[in-house]
C-alpha positions as CSV (number, residue, x, y, z in Angstrom):
1,M,-159.4,241.6,117.9
2,S,-158.6,238.2,119.3
3,R,-155.8,237.6,116.9
4,A,-153.7,240.6,117.9
5,P,-151.9,239.0,120.9
6,T,-151.1,235.9,118.8
7,I,-149.6,238.0,116.0
8,L,-147.4,239.9,118.4
9,L,-146.2,236.8,120.2
10,C,-145.4,235.1,116.9
11,L,-143.6,238.3,115.7
12,G,-141.6,238.2,119.0
13,A,-140.6,234.6,118.4
14,A,-139.6,235.3,114.9
15,L,-137.4,238.2,116.0
16,F,-135.7,236.1,118.6
17,G,-135.2,233.5,115.9
18,S,-132.1,235.4,114.9
19,I,-130.1,233.9,117.7
20,A,-131.2,230.4,116.6
21,W,-129.0,227.8,118.5
22,A,-125.9,230.0,118.6
23,H,-125.4,229.7,122.4
24,K,-123.8,226.5,123.7
25,T,-124.6,226.8,127.3
26,G,-124.9,223.1,128.3
27,E,-128.7,223.2,128.5
28,R,-130.7,220.2,127.6
29,T,-131.7,219.6,124.0
30,P,-135.5,219.4,123.3
31,A,-135.2,215.7,122.9
32,E,-133.5,215.4,126.2
33,A,-136.1,217.6,127.8
34,G,-138.9,215.4,126.4
35,K,-140.5,218.3,124.6
36,P,-141.5,218.7,120.9
37,L,-138.9,220.6,118.9
38,A,-141.6,223.1,117.7
39,R,-142.2,224.3,121.3
40,Y,-138.5,224.7,122.0
41,T,-138.2,228.1,120.4
42,P,-135.2,230.4,120.5
43,T,-137.1,232.5,123.0
44,V,-137.5,229.5,125.3
45,R,-133.8,228.8,124.8
46,L,-132.9,232.3,125.7
47,V,-135.0,232.2,128.9
48,E,-133.4,228.9,130.0
49,Q,-129.9,230.4,129.3
50,S,-130.6,233.6,131.3
51,L,-132.7,232.3,134.2
52,P,-129.9,231.0,136.4
53,S,-128.4,234.6,136.4
54,V,-131.5,236.3,137.7
55,A,-132.4,236.6,141.4
56,S,-135.6,237.5,143.1
57,I,-135.1,239.7,146.2
58,Q,-137.2,239.8,149.3
59,T,-136.5,242.5,152.0
60,L,-137.8,243.2,155.4
61,Q,-138.3,247.0,155.5
62,V,-138.3,249.1,158.6
63,Q,-141.2,251.6,158.8
64,E,-141.4,254.8,160.8
65,A,-143.6,253.3,163.5
66,P,-141.5,251.4,166.0
67,G,-141.5,247.7,165.6
68,V,-143.4,247.8,162.3
69,F,-141.9,246.0,159.2
70,T,-143.2,245.5,155.7
71,M,-142.1,243.1,153.0
72,G,-140.4,244.5,149.9
73,V,-139.7,242.7,146.6
74,G,-137.3,243.3,143.7
75,S,-134.9,241.7,141.3
76,A,-131.2,241.4,140.6
77,S,-128.7,240.0,138.1
78,V,-125.6,237.9,138.8
79,I,-122.6,239.8,137.4
80,H,-119.8,237.7,138.9
81,G,-119.6,234.0,139.8
82,D,-118.4,234.8,143.3
83,G,-121.9,235.9,144.2
84,Y,-122.0,239.6,143.3
85,L,-125.4,240.8,142.1
86,L,-126.5,244.2,140.6
87,T,-129.8,245.8,141.5
88,N,-131.5,249.1,142.0
89,E,-130.7,251.1,145.1
90,H,-134.4,251.8,145.8
91,V,-135.0,248.1,146.1
92,L,-132.9,248.2,149.3
93,K,-134.6,251.3,150.9
94,R,-135.3,250.9,154.6
95,M,-134.0,247.4,154.5
96,H,-133.5,245.6,157.8
97,Q,-132.6,242.2,156.2
98,G,-132.9,240.6,152.8
99,Q,-132.7,237.3,150.9
100,V,-132.4,236.4,147.3
101,L,-133.8,233.4,145.5
102,L,-131.9,231.9,142.5
103,P,-133.5,229.1,140.5
104,G,-132.9,225.7,142.0
105,R,-131.3,227.1,145.1
106,P,-132.5,227.8,148.7
107,Q,-133.0,231.3,149.8
108,L,-129.7,233.0,150.5
109,P,-129.1,236.1,152.8
110,F,-127.1,238.9,151.2
111,R,-125.0,241.8,152.3
112,I,-124.9,245.2,150.7
113,I,-121.5,245.9,149.3
114,A,-122.2,249.4,147.8
115,R,-125.2,251.6,147.0
116,M,-125.5,254.8,145.1
117,S,-128.9,256.5,145.4
118,S,-127.9,259.3,142.9
119,E,-127.7,256.6,140.2
120,D,-130.3,254.2,141.7
121,L,-127.7,251.4,141.6
122,A,-126.6,248.9,144.2
123,L,-124.2,245.9,144.5
124,I,-125.0,243.0,146.8
125,K,-123.3,239.7,147.6
126,V,-124.4,236.2,148.5
127,E,-122.4,233.3,149.7
128,A,-123.7,230.5,147.5
129,G,-121.0,227.9,148.3
130,E,-120.3,227.3,144.6
131,P,-119.8,229.6,141.6
132,L,-122.9,231.3,140.2
133,R,-123.6,231.9,136.5
134,P,-123.1,235.5,135.6
135,I,-125.1,237.2,132.8
136,P,-122.9,238.8,130.2
137,I,-123.1,242.6,130.3
138,G,-123.6,244.0,126.8
139,R,-123.3,247.5,125.3
140,S,-126.2,249.9,124.9
141,D,-124.5,252.4,122.5
142,D,-125.9,250.6,119.4
143,L,-129.4,249.7,120.5
144,M,-132.0,249.7,117.7
145,L,-135.6,250.8,118.0
146,G,-137.7,247.7,117.6
147,E,-135.1,245.1,118.6
148,P,-136.6,242.4,120.9
149,V,-135.9,242.3,124.6
150,L,-136.7,240.0,127.6
151,I,-137.3,240.9,131.2
152,I,-137.0,238.3,133.9
153,G,-137.9,239.4,137.4
154,N,-140.1,239.3,140.5
155,P,-143.2,241.3,139.8
156,G,-145.5,241.4,142.8
157,G,-143.4,238.6,144.4
158,L,-144.1,236.2,141.5
159,T,-140.5,234.9,141.2
160,H,-138.8,234.6,137.9
161,S,-141.6,235.9,135.7
162,V,-140.8,236.5,132.1
163,S,-142.1,239.3,129.8
164,M,-141.2,240.2,126.2
165,G,-141.2,243.4,124.3
166,I,-139.1,245.7,122.1
167,V,-136.8,248.6,122.6
168,S,-139.4,251.4,122.1
169,G,-137.4,254.5,122.9
170,L,-133.8,255.7,123.4
171,H,-132.2,258.6,125.4
172,R,-135.1,259.0,127.7
173,S,-134.8,260.8,131.0
174,T,-136.8,260.1,134.1
175,A,-136.7,260.6,137.9
176,V,-137.0,258.1,140.7
177,G,-137.5,259.4,144.2
178,G,-136.3,262.9,143.1
179,V,-133.2,261.4,141.5
180,F,-132.7,262.4,137.9
181,L,-131.7,259.5,135.7
182,P,-130.5,260.4,132.2
183,R,-130.0,258.3,129.0
184,M,-132.5,255.6,129.9
185,V,-133.8,253.0,127.4
186,Q,-137.5,252.6,127.0
187,T,-139.1,249.2,126.6
188,S,-142.6,247.8,126.0
189,A,-141.8,244.6,127.9
190,A,-144.3,244.4,130.9
191,V,-142.9,245.8,134.2
192,S,-144.6,245.8,137.6
193,G,-143.5,246.4,141.1
194,G,-140.8,243.8,141.9
195,N,-139.2,244.0,138.5
196,S,-136.9,246.8,139.7
197,G,-133.3,245.8,139.6
198,G,-133.7,243.0,137.2
199,P,-132.0,242.7,133.8
200,L,-133.2,243.9,130.4
201,I,-131.9,241.2,128.1
202,N,-131.2,241.4,124.4
203,A,-131.5,238.6,121.8
204,L,-127.8,237.6,122.5
205,G,-128.6,236.9,126.1
206,E,-126.7,240.0,127.2
207,Q,-127.9,242.4,129.9
208,I,-128.4,245.8,128.2
209,G,-130.1,247.5,131.1
210,V,-131.3,247.5,134.7
211,V,-135.1,247.7,134.9
212,T,-135.9,250.7,137.1
213,S,-139.3,252.4,136.6
214,K,-142.5,252.7,134.6
215,K,-144.7,255.5,133.6
216,L,-147.7,255.2,135.9
217,D,-150.1,257.1,133.6
218,G,-149.3,255.1,130.5
219,E,-149.3,251.6,129.3
220,N,-146.1,249.6,128.4
221,I,-143.9,252.6,128.9
222,N,-141.0,251.3,131.1
223,F,-137.5,252.5,131.7
224,S,-134.1,250.8,132.3
225,I,-130.7,252.2,133.2
226,T,-128.5,251.4,130.2
227,A,-125.6,249.0,130.4
228,D,-123.2,251.7,129.3
229,R,-124.4,253.9,132.2
230,V,-123.7,251.0,134.5
231,R,-120.2,250.6,133.0
232,E,-119.6,254.3,133.4
233,M,-120.7,254.5,137.0
234,F,-119.6,251.2,138.4
235,P,-116.1,252.4,139.5
236,A,-117.8,255.2,141.5
237,L,-120.5,252.9,142.8
238,L,-117.9,250.5,144.3
239,S,-115.2,253.1,145.0
240,A,-113.0,250.4,146.4
241,E,-110.1,252.6,147.4
242,L,-112.3,255.0,149.3
243,R,-114.5,252.3,150.7
244,Y,-111.6,250.2,152.1
245,G,-109.0,252.9,152.7
246,F,-106.2,251.6,150.4
247,A,-104.4,253.1,147.4
248,L,-103.6,251.3,144.2
249,G,-103.9,253.9,141.5
250,V,-105.2,252.0,138.4
251,E,-108.1,253.0,136.2
252,V,-109.3,250.4,133.8
253,D,-111.4,250.8,130.6
254,M,-114.9,249.8,131.5
255,Y,-115.9,249.4,127.9
256,A,-113.1,247.0,126.9
257,L,-113.5,243.3,126.6
258,S,-110.5,242.9,128.8
259,G,-108.8,244.4,131.8
260,R,-107.1,247.1,129.8
261,V,-105.5,249.8,131.9
262,K,-106.7,253.2,130.9
263,E,-104.6,255.3,133.3
264,V,-102.2,254.9,136.2
265,R,-102.1,257.6,138.9
266,K,-98.7,259.2,139.2
267,D,-96.6,258.1,142.2
268,S,-99.2,255.4,143.1
269,P,-98.3,251.9,144.2
270,A,-99.3,250.6,140.8
271,A,-97.0,253.0,139.0
272,G,-94.1,252.0,141.4
273,A,-94.7,248.4,140.5
274,G,-94.4,249.0,136.8
275,I,-98.0,249.0,135.7
276,G,-98.6,251.4,132.8
277,S,-101.3,252.8,130.6
278,G,-102.3,250.3,127.8
279,D,-101.3,247.2,129.8
280,V,-103.9,244.5,130.0
281,I,-104.4,242.9,133.4
282,V,-105.3,239.2,133.0
283,Q,-105.1,238.1,136.6
284,L,-105.2,239.7,140.1
285,D,-104.2,237.4,142.9
286,G,-105.1,234.4,140.8
287,R,-108.5,235.7,139.8
288,D,-109.1,236.0,136.1
289,I,-109.8,239.5,134.9
290,R,-112.0,239.4,131.8
291,H,-113.2,243.0,131.9
292,G,-113.5,246.0,134.2
293,F,-116.2,244.6,136.4
294,D,-113.9,241.7,137.3
295,F,-111.0,244.1,138.2
296,H,-113.1,246.3,140.5
297,L,-114.7,243.3,142.2
298,A,-111.3,241.7,142.9
299,L,-110.6,244.7,145.1
300,V,-113.5,244.2,147.5
301,D,-112.4,243.9,151.2
302,R,-108.7,244.7,150.4
303,K,-106.7,246.5,153.0
304,P,-103.7,248.8,153.1
305,G,-100.4,246.8,153.2
306,E,-101.8,243.8,151.4
307,G,-99.7,242.5,148.5
308,L,-101.4,241.8,145.2
309,K,-99.9,239.6,142.5
310,I,-100.8,241.1,139.1
311,Q,-100.3,239.3,135.8
312,F,-100.6,241.5,132.7
313,E,-99.8,241.7,129.1
314,R,-97.8,244.4,127.4
315,E,-97.7,244.4,123.6
316,G,-98.4,240.7,123.6
317,E,-95.7,239.9,126.2
318,K,-96.9,238.3,129.5
319,M,-95.5,239.9,132.6
320,E,-96.0,239.7,136.4
321,T,-95.5,242.1,139.2
322,E,-96.5,242.5,142.9
323,V,-98.0,245.6,144.3
324,E,-98.3,246.5,148.0
325,L,-101.4,248.5,148.6
326,G,-100.8,251.9,150.0
327,E,-102.8,253.8,152.6
328,L,-105.2,256.3,151.3
329,E,-104.3,259.9,152.3
330,L,-107.2,261.4,154.1
331,L,-108.2,265.0,155.0
332,E,-107.1,265.8,158.6
333,P,-109.9,267.1,160.9
334,V,-109.6,270.5,162.5
335,A,-109.5,271.2,166.3
336,E,-112.8,271.5,168.0
337,E,-111.8,274.4,170.3
338,G,-113.8,277.6,169.8
339,M,-116.5,275.9,167.8
340,K,-120.3,276.1,168.3
341,N,-123.3,274.7,166.4
342,G,-124.4,276.3,163.2
343,L,-123.0,277.7,160.0
344,Q,-122.1,281.2,158.7
345,F,-124.1,282.3,155.6
346,E,-123.9,285.1,153.1
347,G,-126.7,286.3,150.8
348,F,-126.3,287.7,147.3
349,D,-128.6,289.3,144.7
350,G,-128.4,288.5,141.0
351,K,-129.8,286.6,138.1
352,W,-127.7,283.6,136.9
353,D,-128.0,280.5,134.8
354,S,-125.3,278.8,136.9
355,L,-123.5,279.4,140.2
356,P,-121.4,282.6,140.0
357,D,-118.1,283.4,141.7
358,F,-119.5,284.7,144.9
359,D,-116.0,286.2,145.8
360,K,-116.6,288.8,143.1
361,L,-120.1,289.8,144.3
362,E,-121.4,292.1,147.0
363,V,-122.7,290.5,150.2
364,V,-126.1,291.9,150.9
365,A,-126.9,289.7,153.9
366,S,-125.1,287.6,156.4
367,G,-125.6,285.7,159.7
368,Q,-125.8,282.3,161.2
369,V,-128.2,279.4,160.5
370,E,-128.5,275.9,162.0
371,A,-128.1,274.1,158.7
372,P,-128.1,274.9,154.9
373,T,-131.5,276.1,153.8
374,E,-132.9,278.0,150.8
375,G,-134.6,280.3,153.3
376,A,-131.5,281.7,155.0
377,Y,-131.9,284.8,152.7
378,K,-134.4,285.6,150.1
379,T,-135.4,288.5,147.9
380,E,-138.9,290.0,148.1
381,N,-140.2,287.7,145.3
382,N,-138.1,284.7,146.3
383,E,-136.2,284.8,143.0
384,N,-132.8,285.8,141.7
385,Y,-130.7,285.3,144.7
386,G,-127.7,283.2,145.9
387,L,-126.4,281.8,149.2
388,R,-123.0,280.6,150.5
389,F,-122.7,278.6,153.7
390,R,-119.4,278.0,155.4
391,G,-118.5,276.0,158.5
392,F,-117.6,272.5,159.6
393,L,-119.2,269.1,159.4
394,K,-118.7,266.7,162.4
395,V,-118.0,263.1,161.2
396,P,-118.8,260.4,163.8
397,R,-116.4,257.7,162.7
398,E,-113.9,256.9,159.9
399,G,-115.4,255.5,156.7
400,L,-116.9,256.2,153.3
401,Y,-119.5,258.9,153.3
402,T,-121.8,260.0,150.5
403,L,-122.9,263.6,150.7
404,Y,-125.8,265.0,148.7
405,T,-127.4,268.3,147.8
406,T,-131.0,268.4,146.8
407,S,-131.7,271.7,145.2
408,D,-133.8,273.9,142.9
409,D,-132.0,275.6,141.2
410,G,-128.2,274.9,141.3
411,S,-125.9,273.9,144.2
412,R,-122.4,272.7,145.0
413,L,-120.7,271.2,148.0
414,R,-117.0,271.3,148.9
415,V,-115.2,269.4,151.6
416,G,-111.8,271.0,152.3
417,E,-110.4,271.8,148.9
418,Q,-112.4,269.1,147.1
419,E,-115.5,269.8,145.1
420,L,-117.6,266.8,146.1
421,V,-121.0,267.6,144.7
422,N,-121.8,269.6,141.5
423,N,-125.6,270.0,141.2
424,D,-125.3,273.3,139.3
425,G,-127.6,274.7,136.6
426,L,-131.2,275.7,136.1
427,H,-133.4,272.7,137.0
428,G,-136.2,271.5,139.2
429,V,-135.6,269.6,142.4
430,L,-132.6,267.3,141.7
431,K,-130.4,265.3,144.0
432,S,-126.7,264.8,143.3
433,G,-124.0,263.3,145.5
434,G,-120.3,262.4,145.8
435,M,-118.3,260.0,147.9
436,I,-115.4,260.8,150.3
437,R,-113.6,258.8,153.0
438,L,-113.3,260.9,156.1
439,K,-111.7,260.6,159.5
440,P,-113.8,261.3,162.6
441,G,-113.9,264.9,163.7
442,L,-114.6,268.3,162.1
443,H,-114.1,269.0,158.4
444,P,-114.4,272.3,156.6
445,V,-117.4,272.5,154.3
446,E,-118.8,275.1,151.9
447,V,-122.3,274.9,150.3
448,T,-123.3,277.3,147.6
449,F,-126.8,277.7,146.1
450,F,-128.7,280.0,143.7
451,E,-132.3,280.4,142.7
452,Q,-133.5,282.1,139.5
453,G,-137.2,281.6,139.3
454,G,-140.0,279.2,140.2
455,A,-139.9,277.0,143.3
456,E,-136.8,277.0,145.5
457,K,-135.2,274.3,147.6
458,L,-131.9,273.4,149.3
459,E,-131.2,270.4,151.5
460,V,-128.0,268.6,152.4
461,S,-128.0,264.9,153.3
462,W,-125.6,262.1,153.9
463,E,-125.2,258.4,154.4
464,G,-122.2,256.4,155.7
465,P,-121.1,253.9,158.3
466,D,-124.1,253.1,160.5
467,L,-125.9,256.0,158.9
468,S,-128.9,255.4,156.6
469,A,-129.6,258.2,154.0
470,Q,-130.9,261.2,155.9
471,V,-130.8,264.9,156.1
472,I,-127.7,266.0,158.0
473,P,-128.9,266.9,161.5
474,K,-128.3,270.4,162.9
475,E,-126.1,268.9,165.6
476,A,-123.5,267.9,163.0
477,W,-122.9,271.5,161.7
478,F,-120.4,273.8,163.4
479,R,-118.9,277.2,163.0
480,K,-116.2,279.2,164.6
481,E,-117.3,281.6,167.3
């Protein structure tokens, strides 16, 4: 029995031996470090290579009782030398203030750049005074069962702790705080509270996942958001145009090893400046663009009217242009005259697997409610019914808002003519959201919902400027008299 841990550790070291000394990172050699060569294994080398790119997070969290704060811990990975770090959104819940600790540096305060609770991802930024070392973000489309992985994190506040394991499962699904997270990677590497938000690292020193959760009633069953999911969702997470109110019109390929342009929006400033699909952006205002993450991060804090110098390549030829950022067109609010609090609702009978076209169905109940709720109308057995709510949402100030529906079964939410949230289908309680930049005032909203069988739930929430994630209060809903 006593030999088993030794065998596993030796096996792990042998597996990591495949990277040998392939990475020339400027680290000290074993002789320079004054350590025997036999101890300076490829695993040790990998840890030394990755450690500068991993941060421990400490947050001061607001509690419901006035004046009461608790300490929270988590982890993050450096994804850009300018101080941008990737972590889990749940690490920042109820945060009043926070600091990160990077190896060999004093504690640094950070600010939240973007957060997306529907994907449990967040982007934060520190001002380090000098470039940080980013961790390379790898791919997760070719992960192999049994391949070795490392986790560096902050379990229980024990900064920069290291654990080893293997990829033990693929295409898992789990939920964190009612948020459904698909296509997760499962690992046997040890995870505890405080590891959340840290990197899952492969034998090449690449981040292939964001450590997110563990199975509480099992041993060594832990889950990470895959690197490919991060790549897919990063443009929506940052949503630079919506967040800062400018228009550029460029979509880059988040899977390319370059700033390859995937699409240019018609009649956009980028199109007017001559940028086209297939071009490769290599610099934006003097900042090197190595991949899609660099491109999106170069747009942080930009404003309408700013000029951007863009260097790009087209079929091997180097070119340069300048783009003036346009102003994002926003939905105009409606007049408040003749409005009163509440929403109009309509009830429908029927059995569906997804939301039907309510315009083609007979209305069996109607009236007014204070806010969207599954209880506005129900059948006798609380099954096989649908609801449609119409009215207006009062936005307090201009900015980027994320609206969510939490429902069992399906739901959708529209703002004006835009379908913002699609949470359709037969499922348990799931939360889904969408982002939109809105001017202050009243905006037309439609919420639809259906319930087939089992439990039922409908809740609409939001977060935005000076608004933490919360259920939309009844005072924000309006209808015409």
